[in-house]
Steps between C-alpha positions, in 0.01 A plus 500: 500500500810310388720777636352460849546122491857534378580765760356281777712205383808725497429605860450139615807360323739782591350544851466876458195538721604855593379608152136427586440805729673727248277379217186535713596856592568589135166354388306686769681826435459467123130428539464800730658729242282364219176516699557849642613664178344845480318476831515690827750248640770595246651789706552263794684249281735774379595585859637146545770580248 
């Protein structure tokens, strides 16, 4: 939890608000890969790349 607090402070102090959508996308995409591991959705994820 400290990492999230520190990262948020970094964004506020340095005014790098453009990092927020990138981090949200990475979290969603990472969660999608973890949750769909070995399922029927896997072939569709591979077509993205």
